[in-house]
Structure formats: structure tokens, C-alpha cells
C-alpha positions in Angstrom: 5.8 -13.7 0.5 7.6 -10.4 0.7 5.9 -6.9 0.4 7.5 -6.5 -2.9 6.2 -9.8 -4.2 2.7 -9.1 -2.9 2.7 -5.7 -4.5 3.8 -7.2 -7.9 1.1 -9.9 -7.7 -1.6 -7.2 -6.9 -0.3 -5.0 -9.6 -0.8 -7.9 -12.1 -4.5 -8.0 -10.9 -4.9 -4.3 -11.9 -4.4 -1.6 -9.4 -5.8 1.9 -9.9 -3.4 4.7 -10.4 -3.9 5.8 -6.8 -3.3 2.3 -5.5 -0.1 2.2 -7.4 1.0 5.3 -5.7 0.5 3.6 -2.4 2.5 0.6 -3.5 5.3 2.8 -4.7 5.4 4.6 -1.4 5.5 1.3 0.5 8.3 -0.1 -1.8 10.3 3.3 -1.4 10.3 3.1 2.4 9.1 -0.4 3.6 10.3 0.2 7.1 8.1 3.1 7.6 5.0 1.1 7.0 5.5 -1.1 10.1 5.3 1.9 12.4 3.4 4.4 10.4 -0.3 5.2 10.4 -2.8 5.1 7.5 -2.9 8.9 7.5 1.0 9.0 7.2 1.1 6.6 4.3 -1.8 8.4 2.6 0.0 11.7 2.9 3.3 10.3 1.6 1.6 8.7 -1.4 -0.7 11.5 -2.1 -3.8 9.4 -1.7 -6.5 8.9 0.9 -6.9 6.6 3.9 -9.5 4.4 2.2 -7.1 3.9 -0.7 -4.3 2.8 1.7 -6.8 0.3 3.4 -8.0 -1.0 0.0 -4.4 -1.7 -1.1 -3.7 -3.6 2.2 -6.7 -5.6 1.5 -5.8 -6.3 -2.1 -2.3 -7.5 -0.8 -4.0 -10.0 1.2 -4.1 -8.3 4.7 -7.2 -7.8 6.9 -6.6 -4.0 6.8 -3.9 -1.6 7.9 -3.0 -1.7 11.7 
């Protein structure tokens, strides 16, 4: 499953507006996710670190490394 497919599946389950912002930031620049930090993604998406981690878990990951 690609990141895009996982994001769409999670969106179908109902993401909060802040969680959607994280997904949009990931889809806009997926390569940055691989080497970025929670804080960087939170900043780019205008959300918080816990929101980024929550989205990662909703997408089926153990967290954000």
C-alpha cells in the first residue's frame, strides 16, 4: 500500500481537520517525510507533534520515526 492509498483509506474513516492537514503535507512532499522529523512535519502542516503521530498511527504505522 502506498502512502497515498493509506491516506485515502484513513480519510474514509474520518480524519479531523488537523489530521487532514498532515496528510495533505505528506502528499505534497512525500520524500521529505522519510528524512524529516515530527516537528518539521507539524510545522509544515500547521499542526502539532501529537497530531502527526496520531495520523501515522491511523495510517497503520507504530508511530513516526
